[in-house]
Every structure is written in C-alpha cells, then in structure tokens.
C-alpha positions, 0 to 999 in steps of 0.5 A: 499500500503507498503512503500515499493513500493512507492519510496522515497527521504529524505522522500517525495514521488517522485512522489509530488517531482515530480509534485512540480517541474516545479512549483519551477523552473517556480519561480525560471525562473520567478524570472530571467525574472523579474530580467531581465527586471528590469536591462533592464528598470534600469540599474544603480539599476540593476546593484547595486542589481548585485553588481557592481555599477556604478561609476557616478550617474548622467548617465551611461557610453556608456560602463556600459549601455551597459553592464547592458543592456546585463545582463538583455538580458541575464537574461531575455532570459535564463528565457524565455527558462526555462519557455518554456520548462517547459510548454513544458515538462509539456504540453508532460507529460500530453499528456503521453508522457512521455518519451519526456516529461523526455527528455524535462526535461533533457533539463530544467535541463541542462539550469538551470546547466548553470544558476548556471554556469552563478551564479558562473562566476558572483560571480567570477566577482563581487568579483574581483571587490571587491578586486580591488584598486579603491573600497573602502567603501560601494562598496566594502561592496555591492560587497562582500555581493553580491558575497556571494548571487551568489555563495549561488544562485548557490546551489540551481539551481544546485540542481533544475537542478540535480533534473530535472534528477533524479526525 
C-alpha cells in the first residue's frame, strides 16, 4: 500500500488516531467525574485542589459549601455527559452508522470546547482571587500556581475537542 493512500497527520495514521480518541477523551472525562465526586465528598480539600482554599479550616461557611458542591456537580455532570456521548458515538460507529457517529463526535468536541472554556474561566477566577488584597502567603502562592494549571489544562481539552471535529 502506498503511503499516499493512507492519510496521516504529524506522522500518525488517522485511523489509529480516530480509534484512540474515545480512550483519551474517556480518560479525561473520568478524571473530571472523579474531581466532581471529590468536590462533593470533601469540599474543603476540593477547594484547595481548585486553588481557593476555605479561610476557616474548622467548617466551611454555607456559601463556601454551596460553591464547592456546585463546582462538584458541574464537573460530575459534564463528565458523565461526555462519557455517555463517547459511548453512543462508539456504538453508532460499530453498527456502521458512520455519519451519525461523526455527528455525535461533533457533540463530544463541542462539549470539550465547553470544558476548555470552564478551565479558562476557572483560571480567571483563581487568578483574580490570587490578586485579592486579603490573600497572602501560602494561599496566594497556591492560587497563582493553580491559575497557571487551569490555563494549561484548557489547551489539551481544546485540542481533543478539535480532534473530534477533524479526525
């Protein structure tokens, strides 16, 4: 077989890339689901993971508790929706419904773009928190570091989203 008859991107066979896409995206969504569960079960630790620790270590305020629960629900439901869409796209592909599978794949890509927007938004929120006058020392350093992490995570999420549209 000629190398011209096999489309490649960056030296990778597109068929191979297409077949690994559900696994890569599934791993990402599983991580998101676990993060959401963590926020729901351990709000105080979840807030630290996000980059905005609670001010009072003994008990979160009702506002802090509500915030982390909302964050956990957002992460968990978005991740579960992504996992279900991946499952559905894979089933359609296996049944030979290529066009429908591609359409559902575009929905997966769209959901990943939403996830990338979440990551950018989270980075903006934690960055603003880090610059707050009342935030000093360890809390400020944690927020600054995690601001960078939120922005950095947006890149592979967006790239995976693009892959679902173009691979």
